[in-house]
Legacy VTK file of the C-alpha trace (Angstrom):
# vtk DataFile Version 3.0
C-alpha trace
ASCII
DATASET POLYDATA
POINTS 105 float
-1.455 -33.122 12.198
-4.880 -32.138 10.833
-5.696 -28.518 10.296
-9.361 -27.345 10.622
-9.662 -24.393 7.848
-13.146 -23.538 9.216
-11.733 -22.993 12.857
-8.982 -20.621 11.322
-11.888 -18.940 9.103
-13.945 -18.118 12.115
-11.249 -17.069 14.027
-10.236 -14.563 11.302
-13.689 -13.324 10.843
-13.974 -13.133 15.042
-10.718 -10.831 15.010
-11.859 -8.827 11.916
-15.470 -8.259 12.961
-14.022 -7.054 16.499
-11.495 -4.891 14.906
-14.154 -2.996 13.168
-16.927 -3.041 16.031
-14.940 -2.134 19.211
-14.550 1.610 18.143
-17.993 2.058 17.505
-18.969 0.461 20.910
-16.590 2.011 23.086
-16.542 5.451 21.599
-20.072 6.674 22.116
-19.642 10.327 21.562
-18.512 12.618 18.860
-14.479 13.061 18.572
-13.443 16.678 19.069
-9.616 16.717 19.857
-8.100 18.162 16.550
-5.126 16.046 17.010
-6.980 12.929 17.146
-9.050 13.938 13.998
-5.818 14.658 11.779
-4.257 11.078 13.385
-7.282 9.122 12.307
-7.601 10.972 8.871
-3.981 10.099 8.026
-4.301 6.063 9.247
-5.426 4.824 5.821
-2.776 6.459 3.953
-0.270 5.595 6.033
-0.995 1.879 6.314
-1.803 1.986 2.282
1.679 3.232 2.205
2.987 0.907 4.622
1.618 -1.825 2.452
2.362 -0.857 -0.758
6.356 0.375 -0.541
7.873 -3.175 0.035
5.559 -4.339 -2.758
7.049 -1.662 -5.052
10.574 -2.298 -4.345
10.681 -6.233 -4.717
7.975 -6.732 -7.807
10.960 -6.289 -10.527
14.106 -8.327 -11.157
16.438 -5.503 -9.654
15.515 -3.456 -7.069
17.266 -0.409 -9.060
14.419 -0.846 -11.727
12.012 -0.483 -9.118
13.459 2.615 -7.672
13.293 3.918 -11.411
9.918 3.400 -11.726
8.765 4.789 -8.027
10.634 7.697 -8.737
8.668 8.107 -12.284
5.391 7.248 -10.740
6.253 9.920 -8.179
7.646 13.032 -10.572
4.290 12.345 -12.620
1.962 12.217 -9.741
3.213 15.214 -7.919
2.624 16.705 -11.277
-1.013 15.779 -11.285
-1.158 13.425 -14.478
-3.934 11.165 -14.669
-3.653 7.371 -12.881
-3.244 5.677 -16.205
-0.668 8.142 -17.560
1.424 7.546 -14.303
0.916 3.626 -14.417
1.977 3.655 -18.057
5.183 5.690 -17.708
6.166 4.210 -14.564
5.788 0.626 -16.040
7.666 1.609 -19.044
10.619 3.439 -17.018
10.474 -0.298 -15.229
10.774 -2.165 -18.690
13.546 0.517 -19.902
15.341 0.211 -16.880
15.419 -3.586 -16.825
16.488 -3.939 -20.050
19.507 -1.358 -19.430
20.700 -3.170 -16.418
20.337 -6.635 -18.159
22.749 -5.131 -20.719
25.199 -3.996 -18.591
25.510 -7.324 -16.323
LINES 1 106
105 0 1 2 3 4 5 6 7 8 9 10 11 12 13 14 15 16 17 18 19 20 21 22 23 24 25 26 27 28 29 30 31 32 33 34 35 36 37 38 39 40 41 42 43 44 45 46 47 48 49 50 51 52 53 54 55 56 57 58 59 60 61 62 63 64 65 66 67 68 69 70 71 72 73 74 75 76 77 78 79 80 81 82 83 84 85 86 87 88 89 90 91 92 93 94 95 96 97 98 99 100 101 102 103 104
C-alpha cells in the first residue's frame, strides 16, 4: 500500500488554514459578551496545560519523581521566581527523587 505524503501534507495545511481562517470570516463584528471574551482569553492557557501536564507525568522513569518535580516547579512559580530558577530546581528535584527511588528499589 503506497502512501502519498504530499496529499497528507496538503490535507493538514488545509485543515490548519480553515481552523485559523473561519473565525475571521464568520465573525465580522467585535465580540462584546464578557463571558465569551473571558472564555477566549483563557483558551490558550487551558490548551497549553492540557498538552503539558501529561507530558510532565510521563517524562521521567517514575511518576512519583515527576510529581515531585512538578510540585517543586509549582511552588517556585507561585513564589514568582524566574523561569530559569524554576526549571533548574524542578530538574534538581526530579534528579534527587529518581536517585532516592532507585536506592529504595
